[in-house]
C-alpha positions in Angstrom: -7.7 -15.3 34.3 -6.3 -15.8 30.8 -9.5 -14.7 29.4 -9.8 -11.4 31.6 -6.2 -10.7 30.7 -7.2 -11.1 27.1 -10.3 -8.9 27.5 -8.3 -6.2 28.9 -5.7 -6.4 26.4 -8.4 -6.2 23.5 -9.9 -3.0 25.1 -6.7 -1.1 25.1 -6.5 -1.2 21.1 -7.2 2.0 19.7 -10.8 1.1 18.3 -11.3 4.4 16.8 -8.4 3.3 14.6 -10.1 -0.1 13.9 -13.4 0.8 12.9 -12.0 3.2 10.5 -10.0 0.3 9.2 -13.0 -2.0 9.1 -14.8 1.0 7.5 -12.2 1.1 4.3 -12.4 -2.6 4.0 -16.3 -2.4 4.0 -16.2 0.2 1.2 -13.7 -1.9 -0.7 -15.8 -5.1 -0.3 -19.2 -3.4 -1.4 -17.2 -2.4 -4.5 -15.8 -5.8 -5.2 -19.4 -7.2 -4.8 -20.6 -5.1 -7.7 -17.6 -5.8 -9.5 -17.7 -9.2 -9.1 -21.0 -9.3 -9.9 -20.4 -7.8 -13.3 -17.9 -10.4 -14.1 -20.3 -13.1 -13.5 -18.5 -14.6 -10.8 -20.9 -13.5 -8.1 -23.3 -14.5 -6.6 -22.2 -18.2 -7.0 -24.1 -21.4 -6.7 -21.6 -23.3 -4.5 -18.9 -22.3 -2.0 -16.1 -22.2 -4.4 -17.7 -20.1 -7.2 -18.1 -17.8 -4.5 -14.5 -18.1 -3.0 -13.3 -17.4 -6.6 -15.0 -14.1 -6.9 -13.0 -10.9 -6.1 -15.6 -10.5 -3.2 -15.1 -14.1 -1.5 -11.6 -13.8 -1.7 -11.2 -10.5 -0.2 -13.9 -11.0 2.4 -11.7 -14.3 3.4 -8.5 -12.3 3.7 -10.4 -9.6 5.8 -11.3 -12.4 8.3 -7.8 -13.8 8.1 -6.1 -10.2 8.7 -8.5 -9.4 11.8 -7.1 -12.6 13.5 -3.8 -12.0 12.3 -3.8 -8.3 13.7 -5.0 -9.4 17.0 -2.4 -12.1 17.0 0.4 -9.5 16.1 -0.9 -6.9 18.8 0.3 -9.5 21.5 3.4 -9.6 20.0 6.6 -7.9 21.9 7.6 -5.5 19.2 11.1 -4.7 21.1 12.1 -7.9 19.7 12.8 -6.0 16.3 14.2 -3.4 18.2 16.4 -5.5 20.2 17.9 -8.2 17.6 19.3 -6.8 14.5 19.8 -10.6 13.0 16.0 -11.1 13.2 15.7 -8.0 10.9 18.3 -9.0 8.4 17.0 -12.5 8.2 13.5 -11.2 7.2 15.5 -8.6 4.9 17.4 -11.2 3.2 14.1 -13.6 2.9 12.6 -10.2 1.0 15.6 -10.1 -1.2 15.4 -13.3 -2.3 12.0 -13.7 -3.2 12.1 -10.4 -5.0 14.9 -12.0 -6.9 12.9 -15.3 -7.4 10.1 -13.4 -9.5 13.3 -12.4 -12.0 14.2 -15.8 -12.2 11.6 -18.3 -11.8 8.1 -16.1 -12.7 6.7 -15.8 -15.9 5.5 -12.1 -16.9 2.0 -11.8 -16.9 1.0 -8.6 -19.2 5.0 -8.0 -18.8 5.2 -7.9 -15.1 6.7 -10.5 -12.7 5.2 -9.5 -9.7 3.9 -12.3 -7.8 4.3 -16.3 -6.9 1.1 -18.4 -7.8 0.9 -21.5 -5.7 -1.9 -24.1 -5.8 -4.6 -21.3 -6.5 -2.7 -18.6 -4.3 -0.7 -15.5 -5.2 1.9 -14.1 -3.2 3.3 -10.5 -3.9 6.7 -10.3 -2.0 6.6 -6.6 -2.4 4.0 -6.0 0.2 6.2 -8.0 2.9 9.1 -5.8 1.7 7.8 -2.8 2.6 6.7 -3.7 6.2 10.5 -5.1 6.5 11.9 -2.0 5.3 9.7 0.2 7.7 10.7 -1.9 10.6 14.5 -2.0 9.1 14.9 1.7 9.0 13.2 2.2 12.3 15.6 0.0 13.8 18.5 1.9 11.6 17.4 5.4 12.4 16.4 4.8 16.0 20.0 4.7 16.9 21.1 7.0 14.7 18.9 10.1 14.5 21.1 12.3 16.8 23.9 11.4 14.6 22.2 12.8 11.0 24.6 15.5 10.6 26.7 12.4 9.3 26.1 11.9 5.6 27.2 8.4 5.6 24.1 7.1 7.5 21.9 8.6 4.7 24.1 6.6 2.4 24.0 3.4 4.1 20.3 3.4 4.7 20.3 4.2 1.0 22.0 1.0 0.2 19.3 -1.3 2.2 16.6 0.7 0.2 18.3 0.7 -3.4 18.8 -3.1 -3.7 14.8 -4.2 -3.2 14.1 -1.1 -5.4 16.4 -1.9 -8.2 14.7 -5.7 -8.0 11.4 -4.4 -8.2 12.2 -2.0 -11.2 13.5 -4.9 -13.2 9.9 -6.3 -12.6 9.3 -3.6 -13.7 7.2 -2.3 -10.7 7.6 1.6 -10.8 5.0 2.5 -8.7 6.4 0.2 -5.5 9.8 1.9 -6.1 8.5 5.3 -5.8 6.7 4.3 -2.6 9.6 3.0 -1.1 11.6 5.8 -2.2 9.1 7.9 -0.6 9.1 5.9 2.8 13.1 6.4 2.7 12.7 10.2 2.3 10.1 10.5 4.8 12.0 8.6 7.6 14.7 10.9 6.8 12.8 13.7 7.5 11.4 12.3 10.8 15.1 11.4 11.4 16.4 15.0 11.2 18.0 15.3 7.7 19.8 18.3 7.2 18.5 20.3 4.5 21.5 20.5 2.2 21.6 16.9 2.7 18.1 16.9 0.9 18.9 19.0 -1.7 21.7 16.7 -2.5 19.6 13.8 -2.6 16.9 15.8 -4.9 19.8 16.4 -7.4 20.8 12.7 -7.3 17.3 11.8 -7.7 16.8 14.1 -10.9 20.1 12.7 -12.5 18.7 9.3 -12.0 15.5 10.2 -13.4 17.3 11.7 -16.6 19.2 8.6 -17.1 16.3 6.4 -16.4 14.5 8.2 -19.1 16.9 7.5 -21.8 18.3 4.1 -20.8 16.0 2.2 -18.3 12.2 3.1 -18.7 10.6 0.7 -20.9 8.2 2.4 -23.8 4.8 1.7 -22.1 6.3 3.3 -19.1 7.4 6.5 -21.1 4.2 6.5 -22.9 2.4 6.5 -19.4 4.1 9.8 -18.5 3.3 11.1 -21.7 0.0 10.2 -21.8 -0.6 11.5 -18.3 0.4 15.4 -19.9 -2.1 14.6 -22.8 -4.3 11.8 -22.5 -6.3 13.0 -25.5 -3.5 12.0 -27.9 -4.3 8.5 -27.9 -7.7 8.1 -26.3 -8.2 4.8 -27.5 -4.9 2.9 -26.3 -2.5 4.6 -24.1 -5.1 7.6 -22.4 -7.9 4.9 -21.9 -7.7 4.1 -18.8 -7.7 7.5 -17.1 -10.5 9.0 -19.5 -12.7 6.0 -18.7 -11.8 6.6 -14.9 -12.6 10.3 -15.2 -15.9 9.4 -17.1 -16.8 7.0 -14.4 -15.8 9.5 -11.5 -17.6 12.4 -13.1 -20.9 10.6 -13.7 -21.3 9.5 -10.1 -22.6 12.8 -8.6 -23.3 13.1 -5.0 -25.0 9.8 -4.3 -23.7 7.6 -6.9 -25.2 5.2 -9.4 -26.1 2.5 -6.8 -24.3 -0.9 -6.5 -24.4 -3.1 -9.6 -25.7 -0.3 -11.6 -22.5 1.9 -12.9 -22.2 1.7 -16.6 -18.3 2.2 -16.4 -18.1 -0.9 -14.0 -21.1 -3.2 -15.1 -20.1 -2.9 -18.7 -16.5 -3.1 -18.4 -15.2 0.2 -19.9 -13.4 0.9 -16.5 -10.0 -1.2 -16.7 -8.7 -2.9 -13.3 -11.7 -1.3 -11.2 -10.6 -4.2 -8.5 -7.0 -2.7 -7.9 -5.8 0.5 -9.6 -9.0 1.8 -10.6 -11.2 0.8 -7.3 -11.6 4.6 -6.4 -13.1 5.5 -9.6 -15.6 2.4 -9.3 -16.2 3.8 -5.7 -16.9 7.2 -7.0 -19.3 6.0 -9.8 -21.7 3.7 -7.7 -21.3 5.8 -4.2 -20.9 8.9 -5.4 -19.2 11.9 -3.6 -21.0 10.7 -0.4 -19.4 7.4 -0.5 -15.8 9.1 -1.5 -16.3 11.4 1.5 -16.8 8.5 3.9 -13.7 6.8 2.3 -11.4 10.1 2.8 -12.8 10.6 5.9 -12.2 7.3 7.3 -8.4 7.5 6.2 -8.1 10.7 7.6 -9.4 9.2 11.0 -7.0 6.2 10.9 -4.1 8.3 9.8 -4.7 10.9 12.8 -5.2 7.9 15.7 -1.8 6.5 13.9 -0.1 10.2 14.4 -1.3 9.8 17.7 0.3 6.5 18.6 3.5 7.8 17.2 3.6 11.1 19.5 2.9 8.7 22.6 5.2 5.6 21.3 7.6 4.9 24.1 11.0 5.2 22.5 12.3 6.1 19.0 12.0 2.9 17.0 8.3 2.6 17.9 8.0 6.2 16.7 9.9 5.6 13.4 8.0 2.1 13.0 4.4 4.2 13.0 5.9 7.3 11.0 6.9 4.5 8.3 3.4 2.9 8.2 1.7 6.2 8.2 4.3 7.2 5.3 3.6 4.3 3.1 -0.4 4.2 3.6 -0.6 7.8 3.0 1.7 7.8 -0.1 -0.1 4.5 -1.7 -3.3 6.2 -1.2 -2.7 9.6 -2.3 -0.9 7.9 -5.6 -3.6 5.6 -6.5 -6.4 8.6 -6.2 -4.3 11.0 -8.2 -3.8 8.3 -10.6 -7.8 7.9 -10.7 -8.1 11.5 -11.2 -5.4 12.4 -14.1 -3.5 14.3 -11.6 -0.6 11.4 -11.7 0.7 9.0 -14.2 -0.8 5.2 -14.0 2.1 3.3 -12.1 0.1 0.4 -10.6 -0.5 1.1 -7.1 -3.5 -0.4 -5.2 -5.5 1.4 -2.9 -4.3 0.2 0.6 -7.0 -1.9 2.9 -9.7 -1.1 -0.1 -8.1 -2.7 -3.7 -8.6 -6.1 -4.0 -5.4 -8.0 -3.1 -4.5 -10.7 -0.5 -1.1 -9.7 0.4 -1.8 -6.0 0.7 -4.4 -6.7 3.0 -2.6 -9.5 5.2 0.5 -7.3 5.6 -1.4 -4.1 6.2 -2.9 -5.7 9.4 0.3 -7.4 10.3 1.7 -3.6 10.3 -1.7 -2.4 12.1 -1.0 -5.1 14.8 2.4 -3.9 15.4 0.8 -0.5 15.7 -1.7 -1.5 18.0 0.9 -3.3 20.3 3.0 -0.1 20.5 -0.4 1.8 21.4 -0.9 -0.6 24.1 2.7 -0.4 25.4 2.6 3.6 25.0 3.4 6.2 27.5 0.6 7.3 30.0 
């Protein structure tokens, strides 16, 4: 009986979405295999050496992620809807861990973004993104009919502003941008008035002007200037995007082939495992690989949109909408960075870039989405 119930539950999951997700992770793993090989860390002579490679670690987190997704698909997501204290507890944990980064973590290349414990790293920002999706879904599911009241926008903005400030101080401008886009996106889904939206735009412009003059660090300003004209400093601040363009342009239709991309194998392409994995894929898998990558993303997002439409209540609709916004925003920004359509802000490509925290929390969110799908209206 238990086995039959488990089987029926698994069958009710959206397997078109799951297959699209597996394709995305598979493309990322193939690229990480090539990157690990170029760094001399794979293939290894033993399990420890294998696990230490980008490919080995990502494969481990992929397997763990599938397990966690299935576990979360059994979770009654209504617990988030019905228990505000649970959400506030998770939100408080996020704030404490973000604050701890500023107090206890030594900066690496000027950034405090993760804890390192016994060889494992943990990035609380990825957890915070998902918790904010839950919090905003809870908040607006009970107030979407009162969006004429600007105070609801202000209160929700405070919830978003606290972790955003802590991320900005790390500094992690890219994650701040994603969270702000999440907030604005949920406001639109909830039915924000146009005049309120323009008030937010004006406030954002004022804050950006103040940030440029008083808060942005020199290297962050330089990234924006370089985005406009990367040729002015090709050997320093403009190097990353110039090498990314070269990698993408040289891939052609079918790519150079795994282990054969000169930008990746000769280490001209910076951070190919995270920020510039899209360029790595384009160089070694070509336009064909990019089409499969983007196609899998679109399939996954379209299935998520369907789940949001069929969701049984406003909380579940807003949660899936928030997940869609975060995934789309991160994907668009990452690919735009690689194509020199956006400044470099350090955003990984979700489900594709190397990173255990990114992968694990993405699969946890997918598990909740699947749980909502299983309980959707028929």
